[in-house]
MARFI-326048 format. One line per 2 residues: number of its first residue (from 1); their letters; for each residue x, y, z of N, C-alpha, C. Coordinates in Angstrom, 2 decimals, decimal comma. Layout:
// MARFI-326048
NUM	a	X Y Z X Y Z X Y Z | ...
//
This chain:
// MARFI-326048
1	md	4,41 -7,55 -6,68 4,52 -8,55 -5,62 5,97 -8,64 -5,16 | 6,16 -8,86 -3,90 7,51 -8,97 -3,36 8,17 -10,27 -3,82
3	af	9,45 -10,17 -4,10 10,21 -11,32 -4,58 10,75 -12,18 -3,44 | 10,68 -11,66 -2,21 11,20 -12,41 -1,08 10,57 -11,90 0,21
5	tl	10,74 -12,69 1,27 10,34 -12,30 2,61 11,61 -12,19 3,45 | 11,69 -11,12 4,23 12,88 -10,88 5,05 12,51 -11,01 6,52
7	fa	13,24 -11,86 7,22 13,08 -12,01 8,66 14,36 -11,50 9,32 | 14,22 -10,68 10,35 15,38 -10,12 11,03 15,29 -10,36 12,52
9	dp	16,45 -10,57 13,15 16,56 -10,73 14,59 17,67 -9,82 15,08 | 17,39 -8,52 15,21 18,43 -7,58 15,60 18,69 -7,54 17,11
11	qr	17,98 -8,34 17,88 18,08 -8,27 19,34 19,38 -8,84 19,90 | 19,97 -9,76 19,21 21,18 -10,41 19,74 22,41 -9,69 19,19
13	pr	23,24 -9,14 20,06 24,45 -8,47 19,59 25,41 -9,46 18,92 | 26,00 -9,04 17,84 26,89 -9,90 17,07 28,14 -9,12 16,67
15	er	29,20 -9,86 16,39 30,41 -9,24 15,86 30,25 -8,99 14,37 | 29,50 -9,87 13,70 29,25 -9,72 12,26 27,87 -10,25 11,94
17	sv	27,37 -9,88 10,80 26,03 -10,31 10,39 26,03 -11,79 10,02 | 24,91 -12,43 10,29 24,69 -13,82 9,90 23,47 -13,83 9,00
19	vg	23,63 -14,39 7,80 22,55 -14,33 6,81 22,27 -15,73 6,27 | 20,99 -16,05 6,16 20,55 -17,28 5,52 19,69 -16,94 4,33
21	is	19,88 -17,66 3,23 19,07 -17,45 2,03 18,43 -18,78 1,68 | 17,11 -18,79 1,62 16,36 -20,00 1,30 15,65 -19,81 -0,04
23	vs	15,93 -20,72 -0,97 15,29 -20,66 -2,29 14,76 -22,06 -2,56 | 13,45 -22,24 -2,45 12,86 -23,57 -2,58 12,60 -23,93 -4,05
25	kt	12,21 -25,15 -4,27 11,95 -25,64 -5,63 10,77 -24,95 -6,30 | 9,93 -24,27 -5,52 8,81 -23,55 -6,12 9,28 -22,35 -6,93
27	vg	10,52 -21,91 -6,71 11,07 -20,76 -7,45 11,41 -21,15 -8,88 | 11,84 -22,38 -9,10 12,17 -22,81 -10,46 13,16 -23,96 -10,46
29	ta	13,79 -24,14 -11,61 14,78 -25,20 -11,76 16,03 -24,86 -10,95 | 16,96 -25,81 -10,88 18,18 -25,60 -10,11 18,96 -24,40 -10,63
31	vt	19,01 -24,23 -11,93 19,73 -23,09 -12,52 19,09 -21,78 -12,08 | 17,77 -21,71 -12,10 17,05 -20,51 -11,70 17,22 -20,24 -10,21
33	rn	17,12 -21,28 -9,40 17,29 -21,11 -7,96 18,69 -20,60 -7,62 | 19,71 -21,13 -8,27 21,07 -20,68 -8,03 21,27 -19,24 -8,47
35	lv	20,65 -18,85 -9,58 20,73 -17,46 -10,04 20,11 -16,51 -9,02 | 18,94 -16,86 -8,52 18,26 -16,04 -7,51 19,11 -15,96 -6,24
37	rr	19,64 -17,09 -5,80 20,47 -17,12 -4,59 21,72 -16,25 -4,76 | 22,39 -16,36 -5,91 23,60 -15,56 -6,14 23,28 -14,07 -6,21
39	rl	22,17 -13,71 -6,83 21,78 -12,30 -6,90 21,50 -11,74 -5,50 | 20,74 -12,48 -4,71 20,43 -12,02 -3,35 21,69 -11,93 -2,50
41	aa	22,58 -12,90 -2,64 23,82 -12,87 -1,86 24,67 -11,66 -2,23 | 24,77 -11,34 -3,50 25,55 -10,18 -3,94 24,94 -8,88 -3,41
43	ll	23,63 -8,78 -3,49 22,96 -7,58 -2,98 23,13 -7,44 -1,48 | 23,01 -8,54 -0,76 23,18 -8,50 0,69 24,61 -8,14 1,08
45	hd	25,57 -8,66 0,36 26,96 -8,35 0,67 27,20 -6,85 0,61 | 26,70 -6,20 -0,43 26,88 -4,76 -0,57 26,05 -3,99 0,46
47	sl	24,86 -4,47 0,78 23,96 -3,73 1,65 24,34 -3,83 3,12 | 25,01 -4,90 3,53 25,28 -5,11 4,95 26,61 -4,52 5,42
49	ld	27,39 -3,96 4,51 28,70 -3,43 4,90 28,59 -2,29 5,90 | 27,59 -1,45 5,77 27,46 -0,27 6,62 26,40 -0,41 7,70
51	rt	25,91 -1,61 7,93 24,83 -1,82 8,90 25,36 -2,44 10,19 | 24,58 -2,28 11,23 24,87 -2,95 12,50 24,72 -4,46 12,29
53	pe	25,63 -5,26 12,82 25,52 -6,71 12,64 24,18 -7,25 13,17 | 23,58 -8,14 12,43 22,30 -8,73 12,81 22,13 -10,08 12,16
55	rl	21,10 -10,79 12,55 20,75 -12,07 11,94 19,61 -11,86 10,97 | 19,78 -12,34 9,74 18,75 -12,17 8,71 18,47 -13,51 8,04
57	li	17,23 -13,68 7,63 16,84 -14,82 6,81 16,03 -14,27 5,65 | 16,41 -14,63 4,44 15,67 -14,22 3,25 15,09 -15,48 2,62
59	va	13,78 -15,47 2,43 13,09 -16,58 1,79 12,57 -16,08 0,45 | 13,14 -16,62 -0,63 12,76 -16,19 -1,97 11,38 -16,74 -2,33
61	rp	10,62 -15,92 -3,02 9,30 -16,33 -3,52 9,43 -16,63 -5,01 | 8,46 -17,34 -5,59 8,54 -17,65 -7,02 8,70 -16,42 -7,92
63	sa	8,18 -15,28 -7,51 8,31 -14,08 -8,35 9,75 -13,58 -8,43 | 10,63 -14,06 -7,55 12,04 -13,66 -7,60 12,71 -14,14 -8,88
65	aa	12,23 -15,23 -9,44 12,83 -15,76 -10,66 12,65 -14,80 -11,83 | 11,56 -14,07 -11,86 11,29 -13,14 -12,96 11,79 -11,73 -12,68
67	as	12,21 -11,47 -11,46 12,65 -10,12 -11,09 14,07 -9,86 -11,60 | 14,29 -8,65 -12,07 15,62 -8,26 -12,51 16,49 -7,94 -11,30
69	fd	17,79 -7,81 -11,54 18,72 -7,47 -10,47 18,35 -6,14 -9,85 | 17,99 -5,15 -10,66 17,61 -3,83 -10,15 16,32 -3,88 -9,34
71	el	15,37 -4,71 -9,76 14,13 -4,86 -9,00 14,40 -5,50 -7,64 | 15,27 -6,50 -7,61 15,63 -7,12 -6,34 16,35 -6,13 -5,44
73	ra	17,24 -5,31 -6,02 17,97 -4,30 -5,25 17,00 -3,31 -4,61 | 16,03 -2,83 -5,39 15,06 -1,87 -4,87 14,23 -2,48 -3,74
75	ql	13,81 -3,72 -3,90 13,01 -4,38 -2,86 13,83 -4,63 -1,60 | 15,11 -4,98 -1,78 15,96 -5,23 -0,62 16,22 -3,94 0,15
77	hk	16,49 -2,85 -0,54 16,72 -1,56 0,14 15,47 -1,13 0,88 | 14,31 -1,37 0,28 13,05 -1,03 0,94 12,85 -1,90 2,18
79	al	13,16 -3,20 2,08 12,96 -4,11 3,20 13,93 -3,82 4,35 | 15,16 -3,46 4,02 16,14 -3,18 5,06 15,97 -1,82 5,69
81	g	15,28 -0,93 4,98 15,01 0,39 5,52 16,14 1,27 5,39
//
């Protein structure tokens, strides 16, 4: 199962990427939510360096709490194409 949903709006030209990360209480406790948010932010930082600037929104699902860093990386690379 996917650990997150990715929404993209590449239609508007930008100077730099704009990213939102949403991790709701259904993912887990505050500690778990912050861990998921930090992992996704780190992965996005590395992944967006070589991409055309765009607007992205990532909505974490409850399965993101159990996903390892490598599993999140693989899913993000697949989602970004």
